[in-house]
C-alpha positions in Angstrom: 0.0 0.0 0.0 3.0 2.3 0.5 3.5 2.6 -3.3 -0.2 3.6 -3.7 0.2 6.2 -0.9 3.4 7.6 -2.5 1.8 7.8 -5.9 -1.5 9.2 -4.8 -0.1 12.0 -2.7 3.1 12.7 -4.5 5.5 11.7 -1.7 9.1 11.1 -2.5 9.4 8.2 -0.1 7.2 6.4 2.5 5.9 8.9 5.1 5.8 8.3 8.8 8.2 5.4 8.7 10.3 4.5 11.7 13.3 4.2 9.4 14.4 7.8 9.9 17.9 9.2 10.2 18.8 10.9 13.5 19.4 14.2 11.7 15.8 14.2 10.6 14.2 13.6 13.9 11.6 16.1 15.0 13.4 18.8 17.0 11.0 19.1 20.0 11.9 22.0 22.3 12.3 19.7 25.3 14.9 17.6 23.6 17.6 20.2 23.2 17.9 20.9 26.9 17.7 17.3 27.9 20.4 16.3 25.3 22.7 18.9 26.8 22.1 17.6 30.3 22.7 14.0 29.3 25.8 14.8 27.3 27.3 16.6 30.3 26.5 13.6 32.5 28.3 11.2 30.1 31.3 13.6 29.7 31.6 13.6 33.5 31.4 9.7 33.5 28.1 9.8 35.4 25.0 7.6 35.0 21.5 8.7 34.1 18.0 7.5 33.2 15.4 8.2 30.6 11.8 7.6 31.8 8.8 8.1 29.6 5.6 6.3 28.4 5.8 4.2 25.2 5.8 6.1 22.0 7.2 9.4 23.3 10.6 9.1 21.7 12.9 7.4 24.2 14.8 5.3 21.6 15.0 8.3 19.2 16.4 10.4 22.0 19.1 7.9 22.8 20.0 7.6 19.1 20.4 11.4 18.9 22.5 11.3 22.1 24.8 8.7 20.8 25.3 10.6 17.5 26.0 13.9 19.3 29.1 12.4 21.0 32.4 11.6 19.3 32.7 7.9 18.4 36.4 7.8 19.3 35.7 8.8 22.9 32.5 7.0 23.8 31.7 3.3 23.3 27.9 2.7 23.4 26.6 -0.8 24.0 22.9 -1.8 23.9 21.3 -4.3 26.3 17.6 -5.1 26.0 16.4 -5.9 29.5 13.9 -8.5 30.6 13.1 -10.3 33.8 16.5 -12.1 34.0 18.4 -13.3 37.0 21.8 -11.8 37.9 23.8 -14.4 36.1 21.8 -14.1 32.9 22.1 -10.3 33.1 25.9 -10.5 33.3 25.8 -12.8 30.3 23.6 -10.4 28.3 26.0 -7.5 29.1 29.0 -9.7 28.0 27.2 -10.6 24.7 26.5 -6.9 24.1 30.2 -6.1 24.5 31.3 -9.1 22.4 32.9 -10.8 25.4 32.8 -14.6 26.3 29.7 -15.1 28.2 30.2 -18.4 29.9 31.1 -18.7 33.6 29.9 -17.9 37.0 28.4 -14.4 38.0 31.7 -13.5 39.9 33.9 -14.5 37.0 31.7 -12.6 34.5 31.7 -9.5 36.7 35.5 -9.6 36.9 35.7 -10.0 33.1 33.5 -6.9 32.6 35.4 -4.8 35.1 38.7 -5.7 33.4 37.1 -4.8 30.0 35.8 -1.4 31.3 39.2 -0.5 32.8 41.0 -1.5 29.6 38.6 0.6 27.4 38.9 3.6 29.7 42.7 3.6 30.5 44.3 1.9 27.5 42.1 3.1 24.6 40.7 6.3 26.1 37.1 5.3 25.4 34.4 5.8 28.0 32.1 2.8 28.0 28.4 3.5 28.1 25.7 0.8 28.5 22.2 1.5 27.5 19.7 -0.7 29.4 16.5 -0.5 27.3 13.1 -1.6 28.9 14.8 -1.1 32.3 11.4 -1.0 34.0 11.4 -4.8 33.5 14.7 -5.4 35.4 14.1 -7.1 38.7 15.1 -5.0 41.7 17.7 -7.5 42.9 19.2 -7.6 39.4 19.1 -3.8 39.1 21.4 -3.7 42.2 24.3 -5.1 40.1 24.7 -1.6 38.6 26.1 -0.5 41.9 28.7 -3.3 41.6 29.6 -2.5 38.0 30.1 1.2 38.6 32.1 0.7 41.7 35.8 0.9 40.9 38.7 1.2 43.4 36.4 1.6 46.4 34.1 3.9 44.5 36.8 6.5 43.9 37.1 6.1 40.2 34.4 6.8 37.5 34.8 4.3 34.6 31.4 3.0 33.4 28.3 5.1 32.5 24.9 3.4 32.6 21.8 4.8 31.1 18.5 3.2 32.3 15.7 3.6 29.7 12.2 2.6 30.6 8.6 3.3 31.3 7.3 5.3 34.3 7.4 2.2 36.6 11.2 2.5 36.5 11.0 5.6 38.7 9.0 3.8 41.4 11.5 0.9 41.3 14.4 3.2 41.8 12.7 4.7 44.8 12.7 1.3 46.7 14.8 1.5 49.9 16.8 -1.5 48.7 18.0 0.4 45.6 19.1 3.6 47.3 22.7 2.8 46.4 21.7 2.6 42.7 19.4 5.6 42.6 22.0 7.9 44.2 24.3 7.0 41.3 21.8 8.4 38.8 23.0 11.9 38.1 20.2 13.1 35.8 16.7 11.8 34.9 15.2 12.7 31.6 11.4 12.7 31.6 10.0 12.9 28.1 6.4 14.0 27.7 3.8 13.8 24.9 3.7 16.6 22.4 1.3 19.6 22.8 -1.3 20.2 20.1 0.9 22.8 18.4 3.9 20.5 18.5 1.8 17.6 17.2 0.8 19.7 14.2 4.4 20.7 13.6 5.4 17.0 13.9 2.9 15.9 11.2 4.0 18.6 8.9 7.6 17.8 9.6 7.2 14.1 8.7 5.3 14.9 5.5 8.0 17.4 4.5 10.7 14.7 5.0 8.7 12.5 2.6 8.7 15.3 0.0 5.5 17.2 0.2 5.3 20.9 1.3 1.8 20.6 2.8 0.5 17.7 4.8 -2.4 16.1 2.9 -4.9 16.3 5.8 -7.7 18.7 6.1 -8.3 20.7 9.3 -10.9 18.2 10.6 -8.5 15.2 9.9 -5.6 16.9 11.7 -7.8 17.8 14.7 -9.1 14.2 14.9 -5.6 12.7 14.7 -4.2 15.0 17.4 -7.2 14.4 19.7 -7.0 10.6 19.3 -3.2 10.3 19.7 -2.8 12.8 22.5 0.7 13.8 21.4 2.1 10.3 21.2 4.5 10.3 18.3 4.3 6.6 17.6 0.5 6.6 17.7 0.5 9.6 15.3 2.8 7.8 12.9 0.5 4.7 12.9 -2.8 6.7 12.5 -1.4 9.0 9.9 -0.1 6.1 7.9 -3.3 4.2 8.0 -5.4 7.3 7.2 -3.2 7.9 4.1 -3.8 4.3 3.1 -7.5 4.6 3.4 -7.6 7.9 1.5 -5.3 6.5 -1.3 -7.7 3.5 -1.7 -10.6 6.0 -2.0 -8.6 8.1 -4.5 -8.7 11.2 -2.3 -5.9 13.7 -2.6 -6.6 15.1 0.9 -7.6 13.0 4.0 -10.7 14.0 5.9 -12.0 13.2 9.4 -14.2 10.3 8.2 -11.1 8.6 6.8 -9.3 9.1 10.1 -12.2 7.4 11.9 -12.1 4.5 9.4 -8.4 4.2 9.8 -8.6 4.1 13.5 -10.9 1.1 13.2 -8.0 -0.8 11.6 -5.6 -0.2 14.5 -5.6 -1.6 18.0 
């Protein structure tokens, strides 16, 4: 259907796709300040967290953060979290770093510590681990971050951790048993949904990236999309894409509110 959408509306490429370059991400006002804070935290070898509901741009934010820092000074490694035990979490981190992942928890921890020291001292690269879906980490497993970031009796900053997750992560970090972990979080980024004005700008931005100067939605369609998605960028992408498909099938050159309603029925 994407070919029909492109042909019908005169797009240059598929609109509202998730395959978008970091340089083309929507430049929401809140992101500039938060990127600055996060960059400073990493430059000072400190850990941080990104907490936001699904669809508000956590992954895009982290991709922009990574691109904003020099590759020859920062080594980013991605770990997708789930409800693993301590040993399996150590193994997942080793896999993300390309290290052998067989052994006991203490041996894997030592292997990781040696790797982080080597990266920092011998190669001059600051290791950064992104823990995605961190709200799913069990509290007892989350406690290993204190161990991983504790070098030379907590007198040396070597590893930076970024916890990225949904709002439940904040409550987890407030647990008394995790005080040693939460006190190591230097900055917390809290992303919000877009305002109505920002949502309109976002839709126009995504259409412009795909090659049209004016978004092919009438005023009623835009209002309906913004009201139904409540500033959630992922939801806007899905609803706009489906609405364009419905309109292209109808042969319409501009989407209306009825087509938005019909498109909404095709989505969960």
